[in-house]
N, C-alpha and C positions, 0 to 999 in steps of 0.2 A: 646626462652627466652622471647621475647616481648609478645607472646601469653600467656605465663604463668603469666607474670606480670599483663596483662589485666585481666586474669582469677581471680587472687587474688583480684584485684580491684573490679571486679564485685561481687565476693563472699562477700566482705566487705560491698558493697553498697546496693545490692538488699534486704537483710534482713531488713535494715533500712527503705527502701521504703515500704515494706510490713507492717512493724509495724506502720509506719506513716499513711498509708491509712486505716489500720485496726482501728486505734484510731479516725481518723477524716474525712476520705473520703472513706468510704466503697464502694461507687458506682464505684470507679476507679479500683477495684481489677481485673476485667477481662482484662482491658488494661495493667495493670502491669504484669499479668500472661503471656499475649501475648509478652510483651517486654522481660520477662525472657526467655521464650522458644526460641524466635528468637535470642537473644544474645547467649544462650547456643549452638544453632545450628551453629552460625557464628564462635564461638570459636572452636567447635569440627571440623568444616569443614576444618580447616587449617591442619588437619592431612592427607589430601589427597595427593597422590604422585605427582600430577600435580603442587604442590607448589615448586618443586625443579627446579634448574637451575637459572641462573642470572636474566633473564627477568621475569620469573614467581616469583622469590623471591622478586623482586621489587613490583610486583602486590600484592603479599601477604602482604608485608610490608605496602603498602598503605592502604589496608583493615584493617590491625591491628591498624594503627594509627587512622583510622576512628573509629574503635571500642573503642579505648582508649578515644578518644574525647567524644564519646557518654557516656562512663562510667563516665567521669569527669562531664559532663553536668547533668547526673542523680544526682550525689552527690551535685552539685551546686543547682539543683532544690529543692532537699530535704532541704538543708541548708537555702535557701531563704525563704521557707515556714515556717520552724521552727522558724526563727527569725522575722517572720511576715513582711518580706520584700515584700512578694507576698500574695495576698488574695487566698481564696479557689477556686474562679472562675478562677483566673489567673493560679493557680497551675494546675487545670484541663486542661486548654488550653496548658500549657507547657508539660504536660504528653501526651496529644493528639499529639502535634507537635513531641515529641520524638518518639512516636509510629509510626508516619508516616515516619520519617526519617529512623528508624530502619527497618521498613517494606520495604522501597525502597532499602536499602543496602542489606537486606536479599534476596530480590527477584533477585537482580543483582548477588548475590553469587550463588543462586539456578540455575540461567540460565547458569552461568559459569560451575558449576559442572555438569549440565545436558548435556553438550556437549559431554560427553563420560564417560565410566567407566574404571577403571584401567584394563590393559590388562590381568593380571593374575587372575582377579576376587576376589582377596584377599584384605582385608583392608590394606592399606599402612601404614607403621609405621609413627608415629608422627614426623614431622620434628624436633621437639625439641629433639627427641631421637638421632639425628645425633651426637650432641655434647656429649650426655650422653654415646653413644656407644664408642666414642673416650676415654672418661674418664674411662669407665669400662675396656676397652682394656688396657689402661695405667696401671690401678691398677693390672690387672691380670698378665701383662707381666713384671711388675717392679721386677727386680732382686736385687735391693739394700736392700730390706727387705726380709729375707729368712724365718722368722717365719710365721706361719699360719695366714691368715687373712680371716675373714668373711665379705663379702660385700653384703649389702642388697639393692636390687632394688625395690623401692616401687613407685606406681603411674604409670606415663607414659600412662595414658588413658587405662589401662588394657593391655598394650602391653609390660610389663616388661619381660614376659617370652620370647617373640619374640626377645627382645633386648638381653637377655642372650644367646639365641640359636645362634644368628648371631655371637656373640663373640666366643661361644663354638665351632662353626663349621669352624672358620677361619683356613686356612692352617698353618699360622705361630704359632697359638695356639696349633694346633695338634702336630706340631713339637717340641714345647717347653715343653709340658707336657706328660711324659711317661705314666701316669695313669690318666684316665678320666672316669667320671661317670655322667650320666644324669638320675636323679631320681625325680619322682613326689611324693609330700607329700599329695595328695588328699586322704582323708579317711584312712590315715595311722598314726600310733603312731610313736614316735621317734625311738623306737626299730625296728619297721618295716622299717623305712628309713635306719637305719644303716645296717640292714640285706640285703636290696636291694643293697646298695652301695658295700658291701662286695661281694655279688654275681656277680655284674657287673665287679668288679676289678679282681676277680678270673677267671671270664669267664666260670665257671662251678660250680656246687654245691660243689663237693669235699667232702672228708671224714670228714673234720673238720666241714663243714656246716651241713652234715647229722647228725653227733653226737650232734651238738648244737641244731638243730631243734628237735631231739628226746628228748633231755633233757628238752627243753622248753615245749614240749608237756606234758611230765610227770609232770613237775612242775605245769603247768596249771591245770592238772587233780587233783593233790593233793591239790592245792589251793582251787578249787571249793569244794572238798570233806570236807576239814577242815571247810569251811564256812558253809556247810549244817549241819555237825554233831555237831560241837562245837560252831557255831555262831561266829567264829573268823577267822581272816585271818592269813596267814603265816607272820611272822615278816618281816618288811620292809628290814632289812639288808640282810636277806636270799634271798628275792625276788630280790633285787638289784644285788646281787652277781651272779644271774643267767645270767644277760645280760653282766656281766663283761668279760665273755669269748669272746663275739663278740667285745667289746671295745678293748680288748688286741690284738685280731687277726687283727682287722682293723687298729689299730695304727701301729702294726708291719709291715703290708703290705704298709701303706702309708709312712713310714719312709725310704723306699728304694730309692725312686726317686720322682721328682717333680710331684704333682698331682693337678688336677682341678676337682671339684665336683660342679654340679649345682643341687640344690634342689628347684624345682619350685612349685608354687601354694601352699605355706604354708598358711593354713587357720586357724590354731590353734596357739594362742599365746604361749601355753605351749610347743608345738613342736619347735617354733622359739626360745624360751628362752633356751631350751636344746641344740639346735644347736649351739648357741653362747657360752654356758657354757662347751660344750664338749671339752676334751683335745686333739684337733687335733694335729697330728704329726708336730713338729717344725723343723726348720733348713734345710728344703728341698724346701722352696718356695711354700708351699701349698696354694691354693686359693679355698674358698668355696663361691659360689654365691647363694644367697637366694632371690627368687622372692615372693612377698606377697603384698596384699592390706590391711593388718592390719595397720591402721593408728597409733595405740599406740606404734608400734615398731620403729617409727622414732626417735630413741635415740641411744647413743653410744653403740656399740657392743664390748665387751672385750674378747679376746681370750687369755687364759693363763695369763702371766704377761706382755703382750705386751701393748703399748699405744693403746687407743681406736681408732677404725676407725669410723668416724662419719657417722651416718645414713643419708639418703637424706631427704631434706625438702619435706613434703607431699604436699605442695601447689604448689611449682614451678616444681615438678617432675624432678628435676635435681639430678644426682648422686653426693653425697658428697657435698651438700650445707649445710651451717651451720645456725641454728636459733640464737636470742639475748641471750637466757639463756645458750645454749650449748657453744656458743662462750666465754661467761664469765667464764665458768667452765674450758675450755680447751684452754685459750688464749695462754699459754706458748707453747702448741703443735702447734697451728696455726702459731705463730711467728717462732718457730723452723723449721717448714716445709716451711717457706717463703710464706705462704698464705697471711699473713698480716705482716706489720712491725710497730714497735713502733716509734712514732714521738714526744711523750711527756710523761715524767714520773713524778710521784709525788715524794715528799720528801723521801718516804719509798721505792722508786724504783719500785712501781707498775705502770703498764701502764695506763695512763690517756686517751691517744688518739692514735689511730692507723689508718693505711690506707693500701690499697693494694700496692704491690711493683710497681716499675716504669712503666713497660710496661702495666700492668693491669690498673693501675691508669690513665695513659695517654689514654688508650682505653676508660675507663669510661668517662673521661672528653670530649674526642672527640665525643662519642655517645651523651653526654648531649647537646653538641652544635648542632649536626645534628638533634636531636629530639626536639630542642628548649626547653629543660628542664628548662633552666634558660636564660632569655633574658638579655644581658649585654648592657647597654647604656654607652659608653665611647668614648672619643676622638672627633675629628672634625666632625665625621659622625653624631653626635647628632644634627647638624644643619638641617639635613634632616628629613622630616616628617616620622615617623614610621608608616608603613601601617599595620603591623601585629596586628590583632584585638584579636587573641586568645593567650593571655599571662597569665600564671599562676604564674610565679615567675620572678621578675626582680631586677637587681642590678644596681644602678645608681652611676657612677663615673663622676660627672659633669665636663664638659670641660668649662672653665670659659667664653669664648666668647659665647658659646651656652647658658650657664645658664643665663648670663646677657641679652641675646637676647630673653629669653623666651623659654625654652626647650620644645619641643613637646614630652610629655610623653604619652604613650598609655592610653587612658581613657577606661579601660575595667572593666566590673563588675565581671569577673571571677578571678581576681588577688588574689592569696593566700599568697604570700611572697613579701615583699618590703624592700630592704636594700638601704640606702642612705649614700654615703661617702662624706667627706668634700672637698671643693675646696675654696681656699682663694679668697675672693671677689665675690663669686658666690651668686646669688639671686635665691632662689628656687621657689618663687612665687606659681604657680598652682600645683607644685609637691606635696605640703602638703594639697591638697584638697582631703578629703577622702569620699566625698558624694557618689561616685559611686564605692567604694571599700569595701562594707559591708561584703564580704566573706573573708577578710584578716584573716590569722591565725598567721603570723609572721610579726612583724613590728619592724625594727631596725633603730632607729633614734639617737643613742647615740652620733654620730659624726656630727650631723646636728644642727648647732647653731641657725638656724632660727625658731625653734619650739617655739611657745608661749603658754600661758595658754589657749587661745581660741582653739588652735589646740588640746590641750590635752582634752578639753571638747568634741570635735568632735571625738577624738580617743575613748572616753568612749562609743561611740555608735557602735563600731565595736565588736559586741557581740560574735563573734567566735574566738577572739584573744586568743592564747595560750602563745605567747611570745611577750613581749613589752620591748623595751629599749629606754630610753630618755636621752638626753644630759644635759650639764651643764647649759643650759638656763632655766631649770625648777627647781624651788626651793620648789614647793609644789604640792602634789598629791591630787586632789579634792575628795570629798566624792562620786562624781558621778562614781568613779571607781567601785563601787558596782555592776554596770551593767555587768562587764566583768566576768561572772560566769564561763567561761571556762579557764580563765587565770591561767597558771602554773608557769610562771617566770616573775618577774618584775625586770629589771636590770637598775639601775641608778648609776652605779659605777663610772661614769666620773664626777658626780656632787659633790659639797661640801655637807653640811648638808641639807637634804630634809625633810620637814615636811609632815607627812602622816596622813590621817584620819584612825580611827579604822576600817573603812569599808574595808581597804586593808586586815586586818587580818581576816575578815569575809568571804573572797572569798573562796568558798568551795574546789577549786582544786589547790590553790596556794601552791607550794612546795619550791620555791626559791625566796628569797627577798635579792637583792644584791645592796649595796650602804651604805651611812651613813644616817640612818633614825632616826627621832625624832617624837614621837607621838604628835599629835596636842594637844595644851593645852585645846582645847574644850572637848577633851575626857579624860583629866586627872584631877581627883579631887585634890584640893589643901589641903595638910595636915597641913598647917600652922594654929595653934590654933587661931591666931589673926583674921582669916577670919570668925570665928564663932561669933565674937563680932561686926560685921558690919551690923547688922540689919537682919530682918526676911527674906528678899528677898535673901540676900547673903547666909544665912543658908539653905534656901530651894534649892537654886541653887547647893550648895555643896552636899547636901544630894541626889539630883537627879543625879549628876555626879557620886557619889559613887555607887548609885544603878545601873547606866548604866555600870560602870566599873566592878561591880560584875557580871552582866549579860554577859559582854564580856569574863570574866574569865571562866564562866560556858560554854559558847559557845566553846571557845578554848579547854577546857578540853574534850569536847565530840566530836568535829568536826574537829579540826585543823589537817591538813596533812603537815604543814610546816616542811621542813627538813633542810633548810639552811637559817640562819638569819645572814647575813654578810654584814652589821652589824647595830648596834644601837649605838646611842650617849647617854651617861649617864650624867645627871646633877642633879640639885635639883628638888624635887617634884616627883610625881608618874609618871609611864610610862612603857616602855618596861621591865625594870628589874623585876617589880612586876608580869609580865605576863609570864616570862620564865618558872616558875614552872607548868604552865598549858598547855604548848606546848609539848605534850608527844612524838611527832615524830621527834623532833629536833635532828640533827646529827652534825651540825656545827654552832658555834656561834662566832661572832666577835664583840668586844666592843671598843668604843673610849670614853674617859673621857674628858669632856670639862673643860675650865678654871674655871668654876663656882663650880666645885666639890672641896671641901676643907675639912678641919678637922671636920667642923660642919655638913657635909652632912650625912644624915641618910642612911646607907648602908644595913639596915636590909633586905629590899626587894631584893637587889642585891645578898646578901649572900644566901638567901633562894632560889632564882632563879638558881644560880650557883650550889648550892648543889643538887637541884632537877634535873638539867640537867646532872650533872656528875654521878648521881646515876641511870640514865636510863639504862646504860649498864649492871647493875646487873640483870635487867629483860630481856634484849636482849643482851646476851654476845658476839655474833658474829658480832656486828656492831661497827664501829669505831666512836669515839666521839672526836671532835676537838674544843678547846677553845682558842681564841686569845683576849688578853686584851692590849690595848694601853693606858697607864695612863701617857704619857709624858706631857699632858696638865694639869695635876692635881698636887696639892701639897701633896696629901695623898697617902700613899702606899696601894695598893689593895691586898697585900699578905694575909691579914686577911680574904679576901673573899675566899681564897683557903685553908682555914684551914681544909676543908674536901673535897679533890679533887676527891674523888670517883674513878671511873674507866675510867678516861680520857686516850685516846691513843695518843693525840697530844696536846701540850701546847705551846703557843707563848706569850711571855711577852716583852713589850717594855716600857721603862721608868726607872727612878731611883729606884734602890733597895738598901736598907741598909743592907740587908742580904738575903741569899737564902737557907741556910742550913736547917732550920726547915721545910720549904715547901718541899724540895727535899726528905726528909725522908718519906713523906707520898705518894709520887707518885709511886704507886706499879704496875700500868699497863701501864705506859707511854712507847711509842715507838718512838715518835718524840718530840724533845725539841728545841726551838729556843728562845734565849735571845738576845735582841737588845738594845743597848745604856742604859745599866743598871748602868753605871758608876762604875762597879766592875772591879777589876784587874783580870788578868788571874789566879793569885794565889787564890783570893777569890772565883772565880767561880769554880776553881779546888776543893776547900774545900767543896763547896756545892754539886758538882757533886759526890764527893766521898761518900756522904750519900745516894745517890739514891739506892732504893731497886728494881728497875725495870731493864729490859734488853733493853736499847736503841738500835734502829736501825738507827736513823738519829739524828745528832746533828749539829746545826747551831749557831754560835756566831758572833755577830756584835758589835765590841767595838773599842774604840780608842787605848786601851792598853791591850794586852793579855799576857804580860810577866808573866812567872811562870806557864803557862798552860802545863800540861803533860797528854797526853791521851795514856794509855797503856792497854795491854790485861789483865784487871782484873776488878772486881766489875761490875759496870754498863756498862762497855765498851766492854765486851767480845763478844757481839752480834752486835756491830756497823758495819753497812754496808756502810754508807755514812756520810761524814763530810764536812761541809762548814764553813770556818773561814774567816771573813772579818775584817781586821785590817787597820785602817786609818794611823797608824804610822809605825809599823813594825811587822813582824811575825817571826823574827829571833830567838827569845829566847823562843821557844816552842818546845815541844817534842811530836812526834807521832811515835809510834813503836809497833811492835809485835801484830798488830790487824789482826787476822787470817781471819776474814770475811769481811774486808773492801774492797769494790769494787770501790768506787768513793771518791776522795779527791780533794776539791776545796780550794785553798789558794789564796785569793783575796786581794792583797795589791800592790799598784803601786811601792813601794820601796822594793819589796821582794828580799831577799838575795839569796845566792846560794842554799843550801839545809838546811833550818833552823831546825836542829834537827829531820829531817825526813829521815829515812833510807828506801827508797821505795823498796830497794832490799828485805827487810824482810817483806814487805807487800805483801805476796805471791798471794793473791786473787785480787789484785788491777787491775782494767781495764782502769781507766781514771784518769788523773790529770788535773784540771782546774786552769789556771793562769789569773791574771788580764791582760786585753788587753794592758795596758801601761807598762808592765814589759819590761825592757831593753833587747835588742836583745841578748847580751852575756849571761845574766842570763837565758833567755829562752832556748838558745842553750845548756847550762849546764843541764837544766832539760830534754831536749830532748835526750841528750847523756845518761843520767841516765835511761830514759825510754826505750831506745833501748837495754840497757844491762839487763833490767828486763825480766824474762822468758816469760811474756805474751806480750812483745812488746807493751807497753802502748801507748795510744794516749794522746797527749797534746793538750788541747783546750783553746782558748782565750775567756775570758768572760768579757764583758763590764758591769760596774755597774754605777748607777746614783749617 
């Protein structure tokens, strides 16, 4: 596995190096080609059989770690040159140094391999195939799934057929499978493959095979004759039916007992697709192993109506490893098979975060420590000087005594990730010196209170940053942030209102902007007519700002990739609201209204922005759109801005509402709704909800008083899957019943009564009930007793709220 990871790293790195020298340092191409050939030899050499055994395995591991270190240094060398941290001359020296080190390592490996040849004279299997062989054997022998399964083995350095043969010839496999066939697909059509399988399983040609072969010969003759005489072919249906006899005979034979078929060296994608689509006999535990080097077939194979068996990843050459796109499409299958487990869900029940189950997760964490994947600085040992010079990621949990005494943090140029956690009374000092950390990609300082404006200016020189988070000490983001052309996420969610330059919005790769942001007044033209009466200079300044603002809108319309804007502060004057309509990739928007927003505030720009945002889904119907508006700081109702809610899928409103009914009638695509502190009674909310024309899946209400609320299986509630009710006074006078799809019910009130109008026995799909952590013990026990009597044996969880 380590060799495969290094291989993937090299595969991603070397093309960048070739492109770089091709553009700027053509004279280095011979050295780079030498580096490539030696690295490929070193990676391939680990397939030798001498790498087995405990002592040899340790030697192999040492070489692999060395190879990984070299791959990392190649990437760092490229990055340093690209951001002009190194000159062309220095870059050439670094390439020469890498070449020398790689040559030394390669020569040592050559000497080791030259000490002898494998005793059998054959190429030994790749050590990575050991784990793959176990995986393949497990899939083949698994008797819990008796439907037919096609298992594709791709890669393994061209040794996938040897892998399949070792499994095929195992004694226990021979005993388990009464019918077996080993068939080559080289220079064969799919029909040829089926015919050979049938021949091997029958053990002799047989009368049926003779007749079928004779019929096929006649059909071939007439097909050619029709083509010559009439210029036409036999109709496809007739020709297909010719092979249906073989199909039927083969399936009849396979349905008698468990079978194992290996079809090796499939070189034609058409043959592979037909193998996957063929209706193999089910219910007898049949297994079909396909070996191929066709890279495009590394995708799910579906046999009949069974769940897909995921094809292996072509880079890691491991059987049944899953890619990011395949995992997203088949996440439920992965969770159901306990390959990963959900650790966080969104409001609609979709998995937001997952991780491997316990033992696998612990193994990954242990390996991360062993391999020094992440260097942890924590506890009294921080007083000791850290000698490790090669650190790419480190996480700092300051020990107060050490921090106050001047913590010794590794000053390494190759650092890629830096995370700093808080400690009361700690002084970070030199920790925040970024002069020698120009290769940083991830910098998390949101819990570090010592960051100053000067530090931020230094951070703006870290040109490779992709993720940046800053804490509450920073109130303004300078215009110098324009240098961070690789930045994808700016997280300032722990701060109050932060003023940002328009240069933030011009970052070409920025996708997520998290915090409370207000656009700098320097970038916002003042619409106040009185400004036009204050002299020629003022007029000229306003006109210039309007022109710049117009250019900003044009830029966003053509270039913005921003998906999350959570969020923006709305007040008087122009700013973010007027830009919303130009951010075509937005998926999630969150707004706060400050106290300056009153009845005289012009909301035209905001209305247009919200309308444009909510209408995006009409053009991209399979994307969720979320809008959150907190107008608790304003005296004006913002419901007028939602007079055309478009195709929103999630809506959160916080603040006083005089009515909700008119808006509710227009929410036709809504799936999630959250109302907080609206000052509406449960009965008033009930009236508004009864006018919904959508099919809600999640409903959350946070109010002082929810008396009169009744949620039953009708209208907008028939599809409800999750409910969360937060009542600060009582939840006793509410009704929740007959919701057939409800799986989660949270009733959060410290004075919660026994069972307030909730007949959980009739909520047949319910899996979970959440109660306030301060609910009295007797009341909680009453809920637990009711949960035990439920047919699903519900879980009762305690939830603390602020």
